[in-house]
N, C-alpha and C positions, 0 to 999 in steps of 0.2 A: 494368575498373571494379569497385569493391568493392560487393558486395551484402550486405545485412544479414540474409539468410535464415538462420534458426536462431541468429543472434547474440543476440537477445533471448529469453531462456529462461524468463522469468517476471517477476512484479512483486517487486521487492526490498522496498519499503515504500510505504505511503500515508501522507501527513503531514497532520494536522489541527491545529486550534487549540482549546485549552481555557483557561478562566480559573481552573481549580481542578484541579491535578494529583491531589490526594488523592482527590477524588470520582471522577476518571477512572480511577485505579488500582483503587479499590474496585469500579468497574463492570466494567472489562475483565478484570482479574485474578481478583477474588474472586467476581464474579457469572457472567461468561461463561467463566471458566476459562482465559483466555489467559495464557501465561507472560510475566511481566515480564522481558523479555530483556536490555535494556540501557538506559543513560540517561546524559545529560550534564546537569550543573547547576553554574553558577557566575555570580557577579556579577548576580544577578537573572534569569538565563537558565536555562531548564530544557527538556530535550528527552528524552522517554522512549519506549521501543519495547516493543510487545507482540507476541508471536509467535502467528501463526495458521497452522499447517502450515508451508509453506515461505515464507510471506509475513509481513512485519512491518507492523504498524499503529503509526504514530508520532504523538505529540502534542507541540506546542510550548505551553508555558504562558505566556500573556500576561495578567497580572492585570487590565489595563484593557480586555480584549476583551469586547465585548457578545455576548450569545447569538445564535445563528443564528435567523433567522425559521423558524418551524415550518411546513414544507411537506411534505405527504404524499408518499410515495415514488411517483415517476412521474407525478405530477399536473402539468398544464400550468402554466407559470410565465412571467412577464415579468421575472424577476430576471436579473442579469447571467449570461452564459454561464459554465458551469463544472460544479461538482459537483451531482449529484442525490441519490444514496444509495450506501451501501456494502453489498455482499452478501458474506457468507462462507458456506462450505458445510459440511455435516456428512455423515457417511458412511452413515447409515441413517435410516429412518423413526422408529425408536425414539429415536435421538439428537435428531431434530428436536422431537419431543414432549417429550423430557426438558428441552431448553432452554426450550421454551414453558412448561412447568410451573414451572421455576425462576424465570423472569421474572415470571410471574403470582404466585407465592408471595412475591416481593419487592415486589408492589404495582405492577408496571409493566404498563401497558396494552399488550396484544398484539393485533394484527389478523391474522386467519388461524387456521387453515392454509388457504392458497389453492393450488389446483391450476392451474398455468400450462401444463399439457400436458407440458412437458419437465422441469418441476421443481415441487416443493411449497415454499411459502415462508410465513414469518411476518414481520411487520413491527412495528417499535417504534422508540423514540427513546432515545438515550443522555442522560446528564445535561447535555450541551452542546447538546441539540436536534439532534444529528447523526442523520439517518434511517438506520436499520440494517435489514438483511434477513438472515435465516438461511435457507439453501436446501438441499434434498435433491434430487439429480438423479434423475429417473425415466427418462431417455433419455440416450444418448450419441451424439454426432455421428460417423457412420461414413463420411460422404461430404460433405465441406465444399465450399462453404458451404451449410448447411441453412437456407434462407431462404424464408419464405412471406410475400410482399408483394403486396398488391392492385394496387400501382403500382410494379412492380419497376424498380430503377435499372439502367441499362446497365452501370455500373461494377461492380455485383455479378456480372453475367453474365461478367465477365472471369475469374472464378475465385477460389479461396481464396488462392492463392500470390501473393507480391509480383510486380507487373508492372513490367518494366524500361522505361526510356525516359521516365519522367515527372519525374525529378529530375536535377539536374546530376551528372555523374560527379565523383568525387574526383580532383583533378589535383595536389594537394599533400599527400600523406599524411604524418602525423607520423612522423618517424624514431624508431627505438627509443631512441636516446640522448636524445631530447627528451620521452620519455614519463615525465614527472615531475609531481608535484603540490605545491602550496604548502600550508602548515599551515592547518588549520581548527580548529573548536571542539573536535574530538574528541581532540586530542593528549594532554591531561591524563588523560582517561578511558582512553585506550589505554595510556599509560605506567603508570598506576596499576594497570589491569587486568592487564597483563603481569606486573608485579611481584608482584601478589597471587595470580597463578595463575588468574584469572578469564577471561582472554583468551589466545589464542595466534595467532601470525601464520599466514596461509594459506601453503601450500607455495610458491605462485608469488611472493607478496610476500617471503617469507623468502629466496628465491633472488636477489632483486635486491640488488646491492651497496648498502650504506647511502648511499654518496656519490652514487648515481644515483637516489635516491628523491625528493628534494625539490628545489624551486626557490623563489626568493623570491616573495613576494606581488607582483602586478603593480604596486601603488602604491609598493612599496619599491624596485622596479627602476627607477622613473622618476626 
């Protein structure tokens, strides 16, 4: 049975929606200091990525999108299940206050600094009303799971590691010769980026013979 322990090594990117990419770039790159890492744009479609450490924060631009309802971070809600807020971390207390100072100098309302016991946090909203948090860790977990719950769940007592036997085993694994992908929106960006020296293939991808990389789109195969 295939287990996914240690297969997921981090978040690649979180994707959000904006109706104005310019103000989003100004906020995340020029105010928060995140690298504008990559982007795709064509035929009224735009998808940009900002780097935060080893993670990317992405935005789709939809001009007709309405703004999110403003809900404060962590407050109870009857809205549909899904996103509450995004938190990114800084390495030091001085960095936390430096971000706070910069936000306030830009006229952005900041709540905090709040001491949550294991971290200090500030809270604010981006131009799209996405609730954001900047955190500085004051503790690190040395024995997981570190949970303090007045009504502890039995499932948490099972431990921090994935527990076997709760999901079906894989009985039909994908063969290596079938590990192919059909073309998506990034093809033009990739080809242009390679040609201009802005991108390079990863070693693993470059080692795959070109004829074994692609497959037709499902609708084209029907």
